Structures are given as C-alpha cells and as structure tokens.
N, C-alpha and C positions, 0 to 999 in steps of 0.2 A: 478324546478330543480329535477324533475324526469327526468329528459330524459338524465340527469347524471352519475343518479344511472343505467337504464339501458344499459350505454353506459359503465362504468367499470363493468358489468356484461359479454356483449360479447368482449369485452379485458379478463377479468380473460379466458377464456372462453380459446380464440381462445390460449395462450399461453398454459394451459395444454395438446391440441389437438396437437405443437408443440413438446413441449413435449413428447407426447408419439409419437408420428408420425418416430421423427426422430429417441428415441432408440429404437424401437417392433417391427420388422418383425408379432409378434405373435398377434390373433385377438388382439379386445378391448371389458371392456362386457363397456358400458356407455350407465349411470342414469339419469334417465329423474322425475324431482319433482315441484310440484304443491300443493298449499296449498290441495288442497285435494285426490287427488291421485301422482299413483310414479310409473313408466317403467321402464325395463331397455331392451340393447339390444345386442346381442355379434352379435359386424361390424366386415369380414373384410375388412382389411386396405389396400389388393391388389388392390382386386378387387369395394370396397368399397361397399361391398352388405350385405344384414342382412341376420346373419343366424337361429338367436334364438334372441325369443324375447317371451315377459310378461308379461301383465301389470296389473293393478288393476281395470279394468272394468269389467273382466270377474270372480273377485273372490265372494264369495257371504259374506258380512260383519259383519252384524248381531253387535253385541256390541265388533267385533274387534278392537282398533284401530290401527289404521294411522302407529305406530313404529310397528306391526305382522301385518297389513300387505305388509309392507314392509317387515320385515323374511321371509312372507311366497313366497315374489316376489323372491327371496334370492335362499333361495331349485327350484318353478321352474324354473328357468334360469337353474341352476348352472345341473339338472337332465338333462333336454334340451339341455343341453352342455354335458354332459357324454351324453346323443346316441346319440348326433355326433359327438363321439370321439375327442372330445376338453377337455384335461384336464387343460393348458392353456392361462393363457389368461391377458392383462394387461388391470385395471379397471379405468376406464377413470369420471369420480365421475362428471366433465364439475366443472360450475362457484359456485357450491356448498360445504362447509363443508362438512369436513369427518363427519360427528355428529350426530346422532341421527337420521332419518329415513337412510340416505344413510348408517351411519355406518353398521344400523339394519341391513341392504340389502346383504351389504359388510359381515357381519361374519357370514350370513345364508348362502350365497354362499361358502367360503372354509368350513362350515359343512359339504355341503355334497359334498364336493371332490371337486370343483373349484382351482387350483392356483395361485395367483396374489403379 
C-alpha cells in the first residue's frame, strides 16, 4: 500500500504543475516540505532555471516552531525576489495542502510584497 500513496502524490504534483505551466508565463514559487525541513525556490518557467531559493537548513532554529520557520523562509524568499526585481509569481504548492506550514510561508511572502 505504500506505493499507492506515493503514486497518488506524484499524480497530484503533475496535475498542479500542468495547470501552472499552462496559464502563466510568470516565475513560479515552488515549495518543498518534509517532516523536518521546508524550502522554497523561485523558478523561471521559460528557461527552467532557479532564480533564487531559501531553505530552513541555514536558519538557527532554537525554540522556533516549524510554522515560525516557514514564515521566516517566506520572508527571505520574498526579499530575495524583490531584490532581483520580481514582484509577481505563481504559487506552486506541489502535492501539499494549502494548510499549516505551506500557508504560513505563502502569507509571509505576501506580507513582504510578493503578489500571487
């Protein structure tokens, strides 16, 4: 049964990517979430190049919660994007629900000035 779950996750990821690539020429903000870490990348769809990225490996966590770390990553990725003159992106949540850490990252990026 383990394979069935991972297969469904892959199919969901493909569906999301198809929709995003079909409707937008803007760069996409891709989120990856694991049990311990979270990372975000802004990818240029035309050239398939990573423009900027941020991950939780470089953050001094201390007593921060996973949600607080996700907010910090959202702020960092938004600041890096604005420095490179990128103000509008498409949010690519991948196979994850828009809930919890993924939502916290997106909200923090919006507060810093990214539009999606």
